[in-house]
C-alpha positions as CSV (number, residue, x, y, z in Angstrom):
1,M,-71.9,-132.9,-157.6
2,D,-68.4,-131.4,-157.6
3,A,-66.3,-129.8,-154.9
4,I,-67.7,-126.3,-155.6
5,D,-71.3,-127.6,-155.1
6,I,-70.4,-129.3,-151.9
7,A,-68.7,-126.2,-150.6
8,T,-71.6,-124.0,-151.5
9,N,-74.1,-126.3,-149.8
10,E,-71.9,-126.4,-146.7
11,Q,-71.7,-122.6,-146.7
12,E,-75.5,-122.3,-147.0
13,R,-76.0,-124.7,-144.1
14,E,-73.6,-122.7,-141.9
15,L,-75.2,-119.4,-142.8
16,S,-78.7,-120.9,-142.0
17,R,-77.4,-122.2,-138.7
18,A,-75.9,-118.8,-137.8
19,L,-79.1,-116.9,-138.7
20,T,-81.0,-119.3,-136.4
21,Y,-79.1,-118.1,-133.4
22,R,-79.1,-114.4,-134.2
23,K,-81.0,-112.1,-132.0
24,P,-83.9,-110.3,-133.7
25,E,-83.1,-106.8,-134.7
26,P,-85.2,-104.3,-132.7
27,P,-87.1,-101.6,-134.4
28,K,-84.9,-98.6,-135.3
29,Q,-87.2,-95.8,-134.2
30,S,-88.9,-95.1,-130.9
31,T,-92.6,-94.4,-131.2
32,G,-93.1,-93.1,-127.6
33,R,-94.7,-96.5,-126.7
34,C,-93.2,-99.7,-125.5
35,W,-92.8,-102.1,-128.5
36,N,-94.0,-105.0,-126.3
37,C,-96.8,-103.8,-124.0
38,K,-97.6,-100.4,-125.7
39,E,-97.3,-98.4,-122.5
40,P,-95.9,-94.9,-122.9
41,V,-92.1,-94.6,-122.7
42,E,-89.6,-91.8,-122.6
43,Q,-88.6,-90.3,-126.0
44,G,-85.8,-92.4,-127.6
45,R,-86.7,-95.6,-125.7
46,R,-88.3,-98.7,-127.3
47,W,-89.2,-100.7,-124.3
48,C,-90.4,-99.7,-120.8
49,D,-88.1,-102.1,-119.0
50,K,-85.8,-105.1,-119.5
51,Q,-88.6,-107.6,-119.1
52,C,-90.5,-106.1,-122.0
53,M,-87.4,-106.1,-124.1
54,T,-86.8,-109.8,-123.3
55,E,-90.4,-110.7,-124.0
56,W,-90.3,-108.9,-127.3
57,E,-87.1,-110.6,-128.3
58,Q,-88.5,-114.0,-127.4
59,L,-91.7,-113.4,-129.3
60,H,-89.8,-112.4,-132.4
61,D,-87.4,-115.3,-132.1
62,R,-90.4,-117.7,-132.3
63,N,-91.7,-115.9,-135.4
64,R,-88.6,-116.5,-137.4
């Protein structure tokens, strides 16, 4: 294993670590329903409140 291989492996480990701590990306489009509890929401919103947004993020963090 040469210096380039070592550097590549280190870079891959760092990228993997960074992706572990990244927040999940929310859906891009609103459907008129909360993405967490499925209750109706105003047009353009994805969640009905902060609690639902947090729960959705936590659920998707576990599924990574």
